[in-house]
N, C-alpha and C positions, 0 to 999 in steps of 0.2 A: 381191323376187325378180326375177332375171336375166330378160330378155327371152330369148324362144326365137331361137336363131340358125339362118340359114338351112342346109340341107344340098343340095351341090351333086351333083347324081347324076352317076355315072361309069360306064364301061363295065361290062356284067355288074349294074347296077343298084344299085352300092354307092353309098353316101352319103359323101361324103369331106369332111375339114376341111381348114383352113387350116395351109399349111408354118409352120415356125419361122423366122424371118430369120437369114440366114447367121452373123450374130454372135451369134445363140442357141445356137450347135452348139459342141461341144468340138472342139478342134485334129484329133483322130483322125476324127470324123465328119465333115469335110471333106478328109481327107487321100485321095491316090489307091492304087490296089491295090498296086503296087512299094514306096510308102513303107509301108502298113501290115507287109508281109510282111517288109520288113527288121526292122521294130518286131518282130513277132511270132519272128522267127529268135532275137534278142537275149534276149528274155523266155522263150524256149521253154528256150534252153540253161542259162538260170539254173534256171528250175522243174526240168529235168531232174537237175541237179546236186545242187540243194536236197532233193529227194526221195530220190533215192540215197542221199545221206550222212545224211539225218535219218529215212527212214521203213525201219526193218528189212525190213517185208513185202516193200516194192517193190524194195529191193535185191537180196533173195533170188529175186525174180521174173526180174530183169533177169541175174542171174548164172546163173539155169537156162537164161535163153534165148542166155546168151551175147553180150550187149549191154552197152556201159559208154556214159555220157553222153557222154563224148568220140567216141562214132561217130556223133552227130548234126553233119552237115556243111550240111544243107539240112531245109527243111520237110519234104518227102518222106521223110526219113529216119524220120522219127517212126514210120511204120507197121513198122519193126522192133521196136519197143518192145512190151512186153507190156501188155495190158490190166490195169486195175483194175474190178473188180466190187464190187458191193453184198456179196457173200459176202466178199471180202476185207476190206472195213470192217466187217463182222459180227464176223468173227472176231479183229479187231484192237479192238473194243471193249473197255473205253471210251478207252483213250489211245494205243493201239499205232500209230495212224496220226500222233499228235501229231509235228511237224517243229520244232516251236520248245520251250523251257524252260516248265515251267507259269506262271512269273509273268509270261510275255509274252502269255497268254490273257485277255483282256476277257470274253469271252462263250462261252458253250457252248450249242449247240441240240442238238435230236436228233430222228430219226422216230419216227414212233408205236410201232414194232415190232409192227405188226399181222400182219406175215406172217413174222414171225421177231423175230430178236434185234435191237434197235435199233443205229441208226448214228448217231455223235456228229459234229456239225459245231462246230468251233472258230476262233476270229476273234482276231487281232492287234488292236492299234489301225489299224494301216494296213490291214487287211482291214474293217472296219467302216467305215474312212472310204470306202475304194473301193464296198464295197457299197452306201452312201448315196448315191455320187456317180451310180452305175449306175442304181439306182431313181430318182432325180432326173430321170436321162436318159429314162427311162421314160416317166415321169408327163409331161413335155415333149414327146416324141415323140407321145405321145397327145393332146395337145391341152392339158394343164394348164399353167397360169402362176403364176409367183409371185403372190402377195397371194391367190389363190383358196383355198376350203376344199376338204378333203379327208376323205369319210367312210370310214373304214378298217373294213370287214366282214369282213377275215380273221380268224382266230382268232389270240390273241396267246399267249406262252408257249413252250415249247418248237418248237413249229412256227415256220418262218421268214417265214410271210407275213405277219403283223400287224406285228410289229416291222421287218422288211424294208421293209414300204410306209411305215410311220409314219417311220422316218429319213430314207427317201428323200424323202418329202413335205416333211420340216422342212428338209432340205439344199435344196432347190428356192426354199423362202421360202414356202410353204403354211403356213394353219393346218390342224392336224391334228385330226380328231373322232375318239378312239381308241374306237369301239363294240366292236369284235372280234366274234365271231359270234354267234348267238342272239337269245333276246329279239326277236323278228320286229316287235310291236307296238311295242317302244320303238324299233327300227329305223327304222318308217314316222313315229314320233312326231319323231324328232330331224331326219331329212329335210326335215320339214315346218317344224319351229321355225328350225333352224340353217341351212337353205339351201345345202348343200354344192353345189359346181359338178361335182365329181368325186366317183365312188363306185370303193372297189377293193374285189372280191369275187368269190366263185365264179358262174359263169354261172347254175348251177342256182338258187342261192340267191337271185341277183337277182329271178329269175321267183317264187320264192317271196314275196320282198316285194312283186312287182306283185300277187300275186293278194291278200296282206294290204291293200295299200290299196285295191282294188278292194272288197274285203269292207267296208271302213270307210266305201265312198261317194267314196274319192279317185282322181282319172283321173291314173294315174301319169305322163301326159304334162304335166300341169300344173305337177312339182315342179320346183326351182331345177336338176337334175343333167343336166348337158351332156354329160359323158363318164362312159363306164364301162370301167375297166381290169380285165380280166377273164383269171382264170387259174387253177392247180392241178387242173385235169379237162380232158380233151379236149372241144371244143365244134365245132360245125359252122357252115357259113354260113347254113343256116337256122336254126339258134338265134340267130346276130347278127340276120337279119332280123328274128327275133320280138323280141328285144329293144329296137332300135331303133326298131322300131314303136311297141312298149308304151310307151316312155319320151319317145319324140323326142330321143334322143342320139345319141352316137358310141361303139358298143362296139368296142374295141380288144382284141389278144390280147397278153398278156404272158407269159413262159416262165421258168422256173427251176426248181432242184430243189437240196435242202438240201445234197447231197454235192458239189454244184460250188461254189455258194455261196447260195443261195435264189432268192426273184423278182429280175429283173432280168439273165438271162442275155443274152436277147433281148426285142425288143419291137416291135411292127407302129408303123408310122407311119400318123399320122392321114389325111395326104395322098394314102395311096396304098391302105390297107387291104389289102396283099396278101401278108402272111405276115410273121410276126416277122423283122427283121434282128438277127443275134447279133452282140454286142460284140466282134468280133475282136480287138481290142486287148487284151481281159483273158481270152477265152476261144478256143481253137483248136477248131473243130468238124471231124468228120468222119462217114462213113456209112458201115456195114458191113454185110456180110451176116449177118443174125441167126443164121443157123447154124453157118457157118465161120470168122466174122470177116474174111474177105478184104474189102478196100477196095472201095467203091461209087463211080463216078465221079460228078461232082456232075450234077444230075439224076435219078439213080435213086434209087429207094425201098429204104430199109433201116433199121438200127438207128442212132439218133444216138450218137456219142461225143464227150465233151470233154475236152480238155486244160486245166488253167488255167494261166496265166501270171504272174499276180500275187499268188499266195495263200501267205500265210506260214505261217499255223498250221497248214494241213492241205491241202496241194496234192495234185491229184489228175491222174495221167497216164493218158490214153486211158481214161476211165470210160464203163462201157457203161451207159448210161440206160435200155435197155429200149424206149425212145420210138420210133417208127417214122414218117419223115418223107424228106424230099429237101433238098438243099441248091440253091439256086438264086442267080443273078446279082443283086445288089443293084439296087435302083430308088431309092427316095429318099435312102439311106445309101449311094452306089454301091460304096464300098470293102467294105461288110460284106456278106457272103451272107446270103441268108433263107433262112429253114425254111419249108417248105410246113406247111400245117395238119397236125399231129398227125393222123397216122390211127388210131392206137390204140397200145396197150403189148403188146409181143411176151407179157407176164405176163396182160393183159386179153382176150387172145384167146381167142374160143368156139370150139372144135372140137366140131362135131355133125355125127354120121354121116358123117365125112370130109370137110367143107366147114369151112373157117375163116372166121371172120366176126368183126366187133368189134361193140361197143356203138352206136358213133357211126352204123354203118349203119343200124340199127333208128331213130335220134333221126332221121336225115334224112328218113325215110318217115313217121314221128310227125308233122314239123313240116310237113308238105306236105299234111295233112289239118285243113280249115277246123275240122271239130266234135270234134277231139281237143287237150285242152291239152299244153303241152309237158313232162309228167310221165309218166316210164312206166319200166316194170321188165322184165326179163327173168328168168323162172324156168327153170331146166334141172332136168329129172326123168329117172329111167330105172325106169318101173313094171315093164317085163318085161325084153326083152332089148334093145330100142332106146331111143336118147336122143329125149327129147320136148322142144321148146322151147315156153312159154307166155310170149305180151308181153301184161301189162298195161297198160293205156293210159287215162286219165282224159278224160272228156268235158268239154268246156267248160261254164260253167254255162249252163242254158235250152235246152241240146240236147235235144230230144225224144226219147224211145225209137226211132221209127223211124230218125231219123238218127243216133242210134247204132249202130243193129243194121247200118245200110248203111256208116258209118264202118269197124266191125270188118271187114266184108267186103273193104272197098278197101284196108284196112292188112294183111289177111291175104294177099291177092294181091300186094300191092306188096312185103312182104318176100318172096315167094316169087320174085318176079319179080327182086329186086335182090341176092339172097343166094343161090338154088339149094335154100334150105331152107323146107321148111314150117311154119308154126307155128300154134297154137291163139291166140286174140286175145280176151282179155278186155277190154270197154270198163267202167270204173269210173265211180263218183259223182265229181262233183267234191270234192277234199279228202280221198281214201280214201289213197292212197300216202302212206308216210312222208317227212317232208321234212327236210333235211340242212342245217346251217347252215355246213358245210365241205364236203368231195369228198362228192357223191351216190354211194350204192351203187347203181348200175345192173343188177348181175347177182347173183341168188341162184342158186348150185348145189346142187342136191339130190340129186345123184346120187352114188350108194355109190364 
């Protein structure tokens, strides 16, 4: 088993890892901002022309807006072009957004379609090569290195997480353990037996794995794991601290979505852990007002929008992600801007008696109470005329009834203070709430 590596403390209490040597970085990771923007403009012109010529739905949107790809003379001109939305891609299902002949498509992925008709993601050989390169870049930025073992606990199949992580790890030169999601006891056994250094998984499921280890008498800190690359759901700095303390590893944020590519659009660097750097040589990010779509200057919060710069099979121009964040200057990769931690999704926002709040705000308060485990659920009801919110949280094993009651009172007061909304708090027995091997369901809305 690998000896535990020391974690250097950083301002704010973050434990930082070693940076890769300059020779390990791709050329564009070492570029300056001016060189990057020249690169972006060239690729953006190609993308607009490609989408306009091959995607009928987007050409019609451009015609309605009175713009043509020839109108793009600078990066700022992109704001004149129409957005692409999830509804556009749903209406184009299954092949209406395809921009290459079918015989050029090597793989198809699709969204779950749980909130409507599914969206399809198509890939050419070139698309798959770029995707593998970018996920390899993510693993390296997170602290992974060639020759190490990567335990992939994202789901395989139509979901992009498992296969995206798999081929990226192989591209870096790692040994892949393709476990997929679920079968938690098997996950625990394989981590113990095969000794991976890195795990790629949702943060909520990694906490479920930690619970299973403890239940079997294993200290999660004793395993070989040294890096956790976590994505597919919003999570907080408090969740990072919980995971890093539980496993004695580096927890690093990966970002992506199937409509844009899959995992690998952006990733944190382990030497700074200050938000994912967007790989702007392949994806051009914007932030817009989620209501009227007006551009928001860097540093301001709004909805993330991405334009792909190199996708062949299914390019997207100004795709509205519904993820709420900010764009900040680059640090570890100075040419690439960073995303602030996702505050939530515009479609995950809870509106309760005129107040807007996100599940991550509740998560922050749960994780600050030592007697509570990092598993919770929000239940919304309207028994009469007014909405009501109940927060169900689990006690940690061994917590006495008096401590549970006190933890419930503290959580109720913290939720009221930080969100402006009162909540009923139920402190449940350990293991009561449903666990998920994929994206956890934080909110149950029972309102009519």
